[in-house]
C-alpha positions as CSV (number, residue, x, y, z in Angstrom):
1,M,83.3,23.7,139.7
2,W,83.3,25.0,143.3
3,D,86.4,26.8,144.6
4,Y,87.6,25.5,147.9
5,S,90.1,27.3,150.2
6,D,93.4,25.6,151.1
7,K,92.1,25.2,154.7
8,V,89.0,23.3,153.5
9,K,91.1,21.0,151.4
10,E,93.5,20.4,154.3
11,L,90.9,19.5,156.8
12,Y,89.0,17.3,154.2
13,T,92.1,15.3,153.3
14,N,93.6,15.3,156.8
15,P,90.7,16.0,159.3
16,K,91.5,16.5,162.9
17,N,89.6,15.0,165.9
18,V,87.8,12.3,164.1
19,G,86.4,9.6,166.3
20,V,84.4,8.9,169.4
21,I,85.0,10.0,173.0
22,E,83.9,7.0,175.0
23,D,83.3,8.9,178.2
24,A,81.9,12.0,176.5
25,N,79.5,13.9,178.8
26,A,78.0,16.0,175.9
27,I,76.8,14.6,172.6
28,G,75.0,16.4,169.8
29,E,73.5,14.7,166.7
30,V,72.1,16.4,163.7
31,G,71.0,15.3,160.2
32,S,70.6,11.8,159.0
33,I,72.2,9.5,156.5
34,V,68.9,9.3,154.7
35,C,69.0,13.0,154.1
36,G,72.6,12.9,152.9
37,D,74.4,14.6,155.8
38,A,74.8,13.5,159.4
39,L,77.0,14.7,162.2
40,T,77.6,13.4,165.7
41,L,79.7,15.7,168.0
42,Y,81.3,14.4,171.2
43,L,82.5,16.7,173.9
44,K,84.4,16.1,177.2
45,I,83.6,19.0,179.5
46,E,85.3,19.5,182.8
47,N,84.7,22.5,185.1
48,G,82.9,24.3,182.3
49,I,85.8,23.9,179.9
50,I,85.7,21.8,176.7
51,K,88.8,19.6,177.3
52,D,88.2,17.4,174.2
53,A,86.0,17.3,171.1
54,K,85.7,14.7,168.4
55,F,83.2,14.0,165.6
56,Q,81.9,11.5,163.2
57,T,80.3,12.7,160.0
58,F,78.6,11.3,156.9
59,G,78.7,13.9,154.2
60,C,80.7,15.8,151.6
61,G,84.2,17.3,152.0
62,S,82.8,20.6,153.2
63,A,80.9,18.8,156.0
64,I,84.0,17.0,157.1
65,A,86.1,20.2,157.0
66,S,83.5,22.2,158.9
67,S,83.2,19.6,161.6
68,S,86.9,19.3,162.0
69,A,87.2,23.1,162.1
70,L,84.6,23.3,164.8
71,T,86.4,20.9,167.1
72,E,89.6,22.9,166.7
73,M,87.8,26.1,167.5
74,I,86.1,24.9,170.7
75,I,88.8,22.8,172.4
76,G,90.1,24.7,175.4
77,K,87.2,27.2,175.4
78,T,84.6,27.5,178.1
79,V,81.1,26.5,177.3
80,E,80.0,30.1,177.3
81,E,82.7,31.0,174.8
82,A,81.8,28.1,172.6
83,E,78.2,29.1,172.6
84,K,79.0,32.4,171.0
85,I,80.6,30.7,167.9
86,T,78.3,31.1,164.9
87,N,78.3,29.3,161.6
88,R,79.9,32.4,160.1
89,D,82.8,32.0,162.4
90,I,83.3,28.4,161.2
91,V,83.2,29.7,157.6
92,E,85.8,32.4,158.4
93,Y,88.0,29.8,160.1
94,L,87.9,27.8,156.9
95,G,88.7,30.7,154.7
96,G,85.3,30.6,153.1
97,L,82.9,28.0,151.7
98,P,80.9,28.0,148.4
99,E,77.4,29.3,149.0
100,Q,76.0,25.9,148.0
101,K,77.9,24.4,151.0
102,M,77.0,26.9,153.7
103,H,74.6,24.3,155.2
104,C,77.7,22.4,156.4
105,S,78.7,25.2,158.7
106,V,75.1,25.5,160.0
107,M,75.1,21.7,160.7
108,G,78.2,22.1,162.8
109,R,76.8,25.0,164.8
110,E,73.6,23.1,165.5
111,A,75.5,20.0,166.6
112,L,77.3,22.2,169.1
113,A,74.1,23.7,170.4
114,K,72.6,20.2,170.9
115,A,75.7,18.9,172.6
116,I,75.8,21.8,175.1
117,A,72.0,21.3,175.7
118,N,72.7,17.6,176.3
119,W,75.5,18.5,178.8
120,R,73.1,20.8,180.7
121,G,70.5,18.1,180.9
122,E,68.1,19.9,178.7
123,K,65.6,17.9,176.5
124,V,66.8,17.6,173.0
125,T,64.4,16.5,170.3
126,E,65.3,13.5,168.3
127,D,63.3,14.2,165.1
128,A,64.6,17.6,164.2
129,T,67.3,20.1,165.0
130,H,64.8,22.4,166.7
131,E,61.3,22.1,167.9
132,G,58.8,23.5,165.4
133,E,56.9,22.6,162.3
134,I,58.9,20.6,159.7
135,V,58.8,22.7,156.5
136,C,61.1,20.6,154.3
137,Q,60.1,16.9,154.6
138,C,63.0,15.8,152.4
139,F,65.6,17.1,154.9
140,G,63.6,17.4,158.1
141,V,64.2,21.2,158.3
142,T,61.9,23.1,160.7
143,D,60.5,26.6,160.5
144,V,62.4,27.5,163.7
145,L,65.8,26.6,162.2
146,I,65.0,28.4,158.9
147,R,64.1,31.6,160.8
148,K,67.1,31.3,163.0
149,V,69.5,30.9,160.0
150,V,67.8,33.8,158.1
151,R,68.3,36.2,161.0
152,E,71.8,35.2,161.9
153,N,73.1,35.3,158.3
154,N,70.9,38.1,156.9
155,L,69.6,35.9,154.1
156,K,67.6,37.6,151.3
157,T,66.4,34.9,148.9
158,V,64.9,31.4,148.9
159,E,68.1,30.2,147.2
160,D,70.1,31.5,150.2
161,I,67.8,29.4,152.5
162,T,68.5,26.3,150.4
163,N,72.2,26.9,150.5
164,Y,72.3,27.3,154.3
165,T,69.8,24.6,155.3
166,K,69.2,22.4,152.2
167,A,65.4,23.1,152.6
168,G,63.8,23.1,149.2
169,G,66.8,21.5,147.6
170,A,65.1,18.2,146.7
171,C,61.5,17.9,145.6
172,G,60.8,21.6,145.9
173,S,57.3,21.2,147.3
174,C,58.2,23.5,150.2
175,I,59.4,26.4,148.2
176,H,56.2,28.4,148.7
177,K,56.5,27.9,152.4
178,L,60.1,29.1,152.3
179,E,58.9,32.2,150.4
180,D,56.3,32.9,153.1
181,I,58.8,32.5,155.9
182,L,61.3,34.7,154.2
183,Q,58.9,37.5,153.5
184,E,57.8,37.4,157.2
185,E,61.4,37.7,158.4
186,L,62.2,40.5,155.9
187,K,59.2,42.5,157.2
188,L,60.3,41.9,160.8
189,Q,63.9,43.0,159.9
190,Q,62.5,46.2,158.3
191,S,60.3,46.9,161.2
192,F,63.2,46.4,163.6
193,T,65.5,48.7,161.6
194,E,62.9,51.4,161.5
195,S,62.3,51.1,165.3
196,Q,66.1,51.3,165.9
197,R,66.2,54.5,163.7
198,D,63.2,56.0,165.5
199,A,64.8,55.2,168.9
200,E,68.1,56.7,167.8
201,K,66.3,59.9,166.7
202,K,64.8,60.3,170.1
203,K,68.1,60.2,171.9
204,P,70.2,63.4,172.1
205,L,72.9,63.3,169.5
206,T,76.5,64.2,170.2
207,N,78.0,66.7,167.7
208,I,80.2,63.9,166.2
209,R,77.2,61.6,165.7
210,R,75.1,64.4,164.3
211,M,77.8,65.2,161.7
212,Q,78.1,61.6,160.8
213,L,74.4,61.2,160.2
214,V,74.2,64.5,158.2
215,N,77.1,63.4,156.0
216,E,75.6,59.8,155.5
217,T,72.2,61.3,154.6
218,I,73.6,63.7,152.1
219,V,75.8,61.1,150.5
220,D,73.4,58.1,150.5
221,V,70.0,59.8,150.2
222,I,70.1,63.4,149.0
223,R,73.0,63.4,146.5
224,P,71.7,60.5,144.4
225,I,68.4,62.3,143.9
226,L,70.0,65.5,142.8
227,Q,72.5,63.8,140.5
228,K,69.6,62.2,138.5
229,D,68.9,65.7,137.2
230,G,72.5,66.8,136.8
231,G,72.8,68.5,140.2
232,D,74.9,67.9,143.2
233,I,75.4,69.1,146.8
234,E,78.4,69.7,149.0
235,L,78.5,69.7,152.8
236,I,80.3,72.8,153.9
237,D,79.9,72.8,157.7
238,V,77.8,71.6,160.6
239,D,77.4,74.0,163.5
240,G,75.1,72.5,166.1
241,K,71.8,72.0,164.4
242,K,72.7,74.3,161.5
243,V,73.8,72.6,158.4
244,Y,75.6,74.7,155.8
245,V,75.6,73.3,152.2
246,A,76.3,74.4,148.7
247,L,74.3,73.3,145.7
248,R,76.4,72.3,142.6
249,G,75.8,71.4,139.0
250,T,72.5,72.4,137.5
251,C,71.2,73.0,141.1
252,S,73.5,75.9,141.6
253,H,71.7,78.2,139.2
254,C,68.2,76.7,139.4
255,V,65.4,79.1,140.1
256,A,63.9,76.5,142.4
257,S,67.0,76.1,144.5
258,T,65.3,77.5,147.6
259,V,62.5,74.9,147.2
260,T,65.1,72.2,146.8
261,L,66.9,73.2,150.0
262,K,63.6,73.3,152.0
263,N,61.6,70.4,150.5
264,L,64.4,68.0,149.8
265,V,67.6,68.7,151.7
266,E,66.1,70.0,154.9
267,A,63.2,67.5,154.8
268,K,65.5,64.5,154.4
269,L,67.9,65.7,157.1
270,R,64.9,66.1,159.5
271,E,63.7,62.7,158.6
272,F,67.0,60.8,159.1
273,V,68.9,63.0,161.6
274,E,66.9,65.4,163.8
275,D,63.5,67.0,163.3
276,D,64.7,70.5,164.0
277,I,67.7,70.6,161.6
278,E,68.1,73.9,159.8
279,V,69.7,74.0,156.3
280,I,71.5,77.1,155.2
281,E,73.0,77.7,151.7
282,R,76.5,79.1,151.2
């Protein structure tokens, strides 16, 4: 049995802003009744401000609650402010959603994007939420939407993708494609993270930032390695690029402590902090 927040229950039983805006100048439609979930979002925008928002949805209680929450969140906001709202913001507004219902928040966010594009006079495809190759034929989910949702929500498994987009949740024939897309995105994330780390290493570090990185590296990287063999390490001080430490546990009386300091502690600090860090034992 899924656990729903009080806010979800409230907006499901008493949804706000249900209906049609007859003179709406922005309309966004996503999903289809055939696929099980459909949402039409109507906006009245004046001078760049969303004056009114209403919706019609066909779907579960989470879909109704998510749509209602979205309208409450965007009324009174400028278009630019509304564009910054993510599906995670909708979930937070609702006090959470079961993982299996996260696709309802994504549907709301995509309807908003379509409505704003419609208001701007941009071409909006009718057959899918985004242009791109349809990966999941059962629910009409494209590779572009899948990649977007993976990046924005830091998804790590195919099950996550199904929870957030419904792709793979019916016949399952697209599972292998979802796995390929996920692995490609995870590799891109890793590459981006490494590039960020390399770029940060090239920039001059402030004393405070250097101390933070030294402490993080010792706690997250070096200490776990030493503790596997009953050892430990304590950070004593950081003076410029000189890092003073004390070896503890079995490391404190090990004959190879000098090697440990040079080949492990100093090497890791040079890898993750700065390449000219000097480690000194106290």
